[in-house]
C-alpha positions in Angstrom: 18.9 -23.9 -43.6 15.8 -21.6 -43.5 14.8 -20.6 -39.9 17.6 -22.5 -38.3 18.8 -19.5 -36.4 15.4 -17.8 -36.2 14.1 -17.0 -32.7 10.4 -17.1 -31.9 8.7 -13.8 -31.2 7.1 -15.1 -28.0 9.2 -15.2 -24.9 8.7 -18.1 -22.5 6.7 -16.9 -19.5 8.7 -16.8 -16.2 8.1 -19.5 -13.7 5.3 -18.7 -11.2 6.5 -18.0 -7.7 4.8 -19.6 -4.7 2.0 -17.6 -3.1 3.3 -15.2 -0.5 6.8 -15.0 -2.1 8.2 -11.5 -1.9 8.9 -9.9 -5.3 10.2 -6.5 -6.5 8.1 -4.6 -9.1 10.7 -2.7 -11.0 8.0 -0.8 -12.9 7.0 0.8 -9.6 10.4 2.0 -8.5 11.4 -1.2 -6.8 8.2 -1.7 -4.7 8.2 -5.0 -2.8 5.0 -7.0 -2.7 3.7 -10.5 -1.9 2.8 -12.7 -4.9 -1.0 -13.3 -4.7 -1.7 -15.0 -8.0 -2.2 -14.5 -11.8 -4.7 -12.0 -13.2 -4.8 -12.6 -17.0 -1.3 -11.9 -18.3 -0.3 -10.0 -15.1 0.7 -11.0 -11.6 -1.2 -9.7 -8.6 1.0 -8.3 -5.8 0.1 -6.7 -2.5 2.1 -4.8 0.1 3.9 -6.8 2.7 1.4 -7.5 5.5 -1.7 -6.4 3.6 -3.1 -3.5 1.7 -4.4 -2.8 -1.8 -3.2 -5.2 -4.4 -1.7 -4.1 -7.7 -1.0 -5.8 -11.0 2.5 -6.1 -12.6 3.8 -7.5 -15.8 5.9 -10.6 -15.1 8.8 -9.2 -17.1 9.1 -6.2 -14.7 9.1 -8.5 -11.6 12.0 -10.2 -9.9 12.5 -12.1 -6.6 13.3 -9.8 -3.7 16.8 -9.9 -2.3 17.1 -10.8 1.4 17.9 -7.2 2.3 14.8 -6.0 0.4 12.6 -8.5 2.2 14.0 -7.4 5.5 13.4 -3.7 4.7 9.8 -4.3 3.7 9.0 -6.3 6.8 10.8 -3.8 9.1 8.9 -0.9 7.5 5.6 -2.7 8.2 6.5 -3.4 11.8 7.6 0.2 12.4 4.3 1.5 11.0 2.3 -0.9 13.2 4.3 0.2 16.3 3.4 3.8 15.5 -0.3 2.9 15.4 -0.8 3.4 11.7 -3.7 1.6 10.1 -2.3 -1.0 7.8 
């Protein structure tokens, strides 16, 4: 039958994470960020604990593993203990 095995060109959008969920942006070398919301067709992320937000395509983003979450939070705490402005 015509079109029986045809796949649509549009991919289903990934499920939106909860605000504050930690995600890894693979298009930025595995940078970990907190999900802030949707900006058009992109997702807004910001560094753990604050900073300048950036936008990422949802297809390049995945949930952060527990070890990645721990590294991001530890890096922030270490920077704060050194007196760095976050």
